[in-house]
C-alpha positions, 0 to 999 in steps of 0.5 A: 691211452698211448698207441704205437706202430711197430715193425712186425714179422709180416709188416707193420703192427699197431698196438696199445702201449701199457707201461713197457708192453705193447698189446697188439691189435690183429695183423693188418689193422692200422691206427689210421683206420681206428682214429675215430674211436681209439678208446674202443680200440684200446679196450679191445687190445687190452681185453684180447691182444693178438700178442703182447710184446716188450717195448724194447723188443720191437722197432717202433715206426711212426704211429701213422706211417702214411698220413694222407697229408701233413700240414705244418703251421707256425704257432710259437711267436718266440720261434717266429721272432728268432728266425726273423732276426736271421733275416734282419726283420721282425714278426710280420703283422699278418702272422697274428691274423691267422695260423699260416701253414704249408703242406709238407711231404707225407712220403717222407715220414720216418720213425722216431729212432730212424736215421735221417739223411742229409738232403741232396745238395744241402749244406745247412741242415737243421731240425725243428721240435714240434707237436702235431695233432692227428685228425680222427674224424674228417670234416669241412668248414669246421668252426673252432668250437667243433674242431677240437672234437676232431682230434684223435691224439697228439705226437712228437714231430721233427720237421727236418729242414735244409735251410739253404735250399729253403731260402733259395726256393723262397726267393721265388715266393714259393716254399718252403717245399723242397727244403723240407721234403726229405724227412719228417719224424713222427712218434714214438707214441700217439697220445689221446687227448684225455691223457693230457687233459690234466696239463691243459693250459693256454692254447695247449698243455703245460709240458716241457719241450727240449731239443739237444744235439749230441747230448747238449741241450740247445733249446727249451720251451713249454708246449702251452706257449703256442699263440694259436690253438689246435682247434684254430689251426684245424678250423683254418685248415678246413676252411673251404676244403676238408680235413680227413682222418689221419691228417697230421697238423704240426704246431710249428717249431717251439721257442728254441726248437731249431738251430735257425732261431739260435743263429738269428739270436746269437749269430751263425757261430752259435752252433754248426749246422747238422752233419753226418754223425750228429744225434738229435734228441727231442723230448716233450713230456708225456709224448716221449723221446725221438733220437735220430742220427744224421747220416750221409744222403744221396749226392745231387744229380748232374742234370741241368735244371736251369730254365731257358731264358727269354731273349 
C-alpha cells in the first residue's frame, strides 16, 4: 500500500493512494497514529473514504510531517569512499563495525515539491539522495531479528547539506548538525514493506536510484547496495534506548547521490554547488519522485557569536 499526506482545506489529511486517486481518511487522522497497522487503515479508507480526490488536485506534504526524531546513517560504502577522497582520506575502519548515525532536525521536514532555501551563511549547498525507514511500533534493545518487524514503510529522503558550515562545525569534533538543519525533504509516498517484497535483494531492494540537477543526471545507484540493513540500523539505534512510532531512519546517501562525492572523485570543478534557481530531482523506483527548487534563504544575523578567549 502507498500512503500520502496532503494539504486539505482545514489542515493536513492522510489517505491511501490508489493509481492517481487519494482515498482520504477522516479529518484529524494522521499517518503517524496509524503506523502500527497501516493495512487496516488502508482497507478502511478503501471501504469508506472520507473523500476521494485526484492526486493532481492536491498539494502533497511529507507523509510524516512531524516525526518524533530523524536519524541519518551512512550505509553506502561508495558514498563514504567518495566523500573521504575529498578530505584526502579513505573509508575509516570503524565504519565497518557498526551503522553510525547522527540526529538531524525534525522541525526542518519539508514536502516532496516544496522550495528549499539556502541556509543562512552557506556558500556550498548540496543535496543527498537517501531512502528512509519509518518505525511503526516502538521498542527498546531490539535484536536484528526483531527489528524488521518494526518497520511501517519506506520513503524517499533528501538530506540537504550546507557543506561549508558542516566542515566548520566538524573541526570541533561535533556535527554534522547546523550544516544539516535547514531542510530534510520526505515523500511523496510512504510505501509498506509488502509492496516492495518482490524486489528484495542484498540489504534492501533491487531498485534504481537517480539524482539530477536541472534535468542533468549527476548520479545513479541501486538501493540494494546498502552495506548495512535497516534491521541492523534499527537494532543499533535502539541499543540502550528507544525507537518510537514515527521515527525516521535515513539510509545515508547512495553512491553518486550528492555533489560532495562528485567533488571527491572528479574535483571541485566537476559541478557548481547548488544555488537559487536550481531544481533538484531525486527518484527511487516504486517510491516516487521529489522535485525541489532551491531558493534564496535568510541572511545570517550580525550577532557576534565568538567565544571569549581565556587570557
